[in-house]
N, C-alpha and C positions, 0 to 999 in steps of 0.2 A: 411510109410516105404516103398510102391512101387515107389512113386514119386522119394524119396531120390534113391533108387536102379537105376531108369532110369537115375537120373541126374550123378550117379558115370559111368554109363555105358556108358552115350556119353562123359565124360570127357576120359575115357578110349581109347574110338575109335578115339576121335580127337589125343590124344596123340601119338597113334600108327601113324596115320595119318601125324604127324608132324616129327616122327622119320622116317618116310620112307621117306618124302620130302628133311629132312637134308643126310642122305644116299646118294639119287640121286643126290643131289648137289655135293656130294665129288666125286662118280664115274662117273657122266653125267653130267658135267658144261654145255652142249650145251642145255640141256631141261631144264635149271634151271627158264626160264622165265615162260615156258607152264606150270611146276609143281607149280611154286608161282601162276601162276592164279588158278590152278586147285583146291588149297591148301586154298586159301580166305574163299569159305564156312565153313570149316573146324575150319578156326582160330575165325570165328564170333561165332560157335559154343561152341568154348572154352572159350572164353571170357564169352558167357551167364551161361555157365555151372560152371565158376567163381563166377560170379554174385548170381547164386542160390545159390553155395554152401554157399556165404556169409551170405544170407539170412536166409538160415538154419541154418547155425551156431550162428548168432545172436538171432535167436529165443529160439533156445536151453538155450544159457549161458545168456541171458538178461532177462529169465524168474523171476526167484529170486531178481534180483536187483529191476527189474520193480515191485514187488511185494512187496520188502522193501520201495521202494519208494511211491506206493500207501498207505502204511500204514502211513509212514511220514506223508504225505499228510491230510491223515484222523485225525490224532492225531491235526497236525496245524489247519484245519478247526475246530475243538472241540475246541482248545483254545481260537481261535477267536469267537467262539460263548460263550463261556463263558465270555470272557471280552466284549462281547457286552451286553450281560445281566449284568454282572456289572456295567457295564457303563450307562446303562439303570436305574439302581436301585441308581446310585449315583444321577442322572440327578432326580429322583421321590424325593430323598432326598435332594436334594440342591432345588427343586419347594417348599416342603413343608416348610424347615426353611426358606423362603423368604416370603412363604404366611403367616407365625406364625410372622415372623420379622414385616411385614407390618401391620399387625391384631395389634400386641403390641403397634406400633406407633401411629395407627389413631383409636384405640378403646375405652383406657381409659377415663372415663366420667372425667370431671372437678370436681376438689376436691379429686380424685382417682386415684390409678394408678395399671398396671397390674404385679402381679407376677408370673412369670412362674414355671410351677411344673410339674416333671414328673409324669407320672402314673406308681407307684410300683406296683400294683396289683389290680384286678378290678374282678366282679362278686363271686360265692360262687356256694355251693351244691343245693340252692333253686332257680329254674328259677324265681320264681316269685320277688326275690329279688337282688338286685344291690348294690355293696359298691365299692367306688375307694379309695384306699391310695394315698397319693400324698406325694411328697418328702421333703414338705415346712410345717413350720406349726408358731408356736407363734411368734418364734424371728423373723419370717418377716414380722409380723403383720397380720399373718390369724388367722381368730378368726370363731367360728360357725355364720350361718346365712348370709356368705357372699358369692356370686353368682361365679359361675365356668361357662368360656365360652371357646369355641375354635374359630377358623375364620370360621368353618361352622355354628355355632349357639351356643344356650343355651345348656349346660350342664348339672348344677344343681345347687346344693347349698353345702356349710361346715356343716356338722352336728359337728363333735367332731373336737379337735386339741391339739396336745402337742407340745413340743417345736421344734422338729424337724420333725414332720409328721403332717397329717391330712386326715380326711376321710368327703368325701362328698357322698351324694346322688345324681344320676343322674338321669332326668326326665324319662328314661325308665322303673327305678323301680316299683313295683307296688303298694307303698305306696308314690308316689310322686304325687302332685296335686299343679297346678300353673294355677293363671287367665291369660287367653290369648284374643286375638282378632281376628277374622277372616275378613281380608279385602278383600272382596267381588268386584269382578271387576264391578257389577252393582250396587250397594247400598252403603248403610253405614256399616261400620265395625261391625260385630256378636260379640258380646261379649260372652265366654263361660269359664268352667271348665275343666282343660286338665288332664287327668291321664295317668300315665302311664302302661303300657299293659306286662310289664316284658319281656319274652324271648317267642321266638315262642315255645308253646307248642302242643303236641298230634304227634309232627315228630319226632321221636327221632333224626333223622342227623340233623336238625334244631336245637334241643336243645343241640346238641354236639358242633355245630358251635356258640351259642348263638348268634343266630340271634334277636336282638331288635324287638319285636312285635309292631303293629302300637299302637300309642295313641288312647285316646278315649274323645274325646271333648263331654261335655254334656251342658245341660242347654242353648242351644241355641235356639233364639226365632222361634217360629213356622213360622214368617212372613219372618224371615231372609232370604234373596238371597245366600244360599252358594252353591257354585258348586265345583266338583272337579278339582284341578289344583289352587284354593286360598291359596294366602300364610296366615300363622298364626304365630304370634308376640307376645312377652308378652304385657298385659296391663299395666302392672306397677299396678293395683290394690292391696290392701294388704299391699303394701310395700316390700313384700319380694323379687321380682326381678325389675331391672327396666324394664321400658317399651321400646317398640321396637325392643327387641331383636330377632333375627329370632328362630323360632322352628320349623315349618315342612311348609307340605303342605296339603290339604284336598286331601284325596282319594276318598272319598264318603261321601254321607250325607242322611238322612232319618229320618222320623220320630220314635220316641222313644216309648216306652208300652204304655205311656199315651195320646199319640197322642198332646199332649199339649206344646210338646216342640221337638227338632232336635237333633240328635245323629250325629256325624261325625268321620270318623277314621282319622287320620294323620298320614303322614310317616315322621319320624324324620328327618332332616338335617343332625345331626352328628350319624357317624358310631360308636357306643358306643362300641362294644368289640374291635374295632381298635384305640382307644384311646391311644396316647403315649406321650403327654404333651398338658396340659391345660394352663388356665390362670385363678388366682383367682382375683377378683375386690376387691381391699384394699383401703378403705377410707384414706386420709390424716389422719392425728393425730389431727389437729382441726377439724375434721368431714367434711362433703362433700358427696361423694356418698355414697348410702345406703349401 
């Protein structure tokens, strides 16, 4: 406020000086040159005062407009962020579909075909058990006992089917069993029986998120060289699953209670709670794939 008053006083004084000079020009033409030179500093002061007043005026009246513009820019930034997030989601979905398409084209065994199924539902109230409801059934050739796969690895097997849907038991289910082999980096493959661990228990937060617990691989030979990082595949023994399908990775290994065998914990390749689409290995009508 004091600064504004000073600016107005300077402008008033300058105006008075200009009026006096104009009067002197009319009454005393001979003194015009001297008066003009004497008035030069005051003229510069008037110009400076006008510029200062314009700055003050712009600051007073541009405030609301600047705030509105700022709000508009912030909305534009939020819109761009939302658009970028949507684009990232579309890219991820595109990558997933490409991966699934490549898997479907390359993974079918001779004599069989892969039938893509949407996962309609999964899980349940029991953290030890899980069932997947799939969108296709006997009309598409799906029958109990067939293998369920994903691009990441083995999902499980079909246990029942209707004309238009089917139910599968995944490897993470506590009742699931599969013959596997652990491919040690320094020795022959070690065979084992892998059991599902259900979902993480003892931690309610993890139970709510339905995080699959690590698998347990039992009956590993005591002399087998098994170490963290070793990959685990189906062995094909028993004929339930085809051989060579990815299952997981060893995270730890130690002797069991008898000290005659080893037991390993295996982290699954498949994120079971996040499954949205799976593939059922269906044999051709003349037989072929198990």
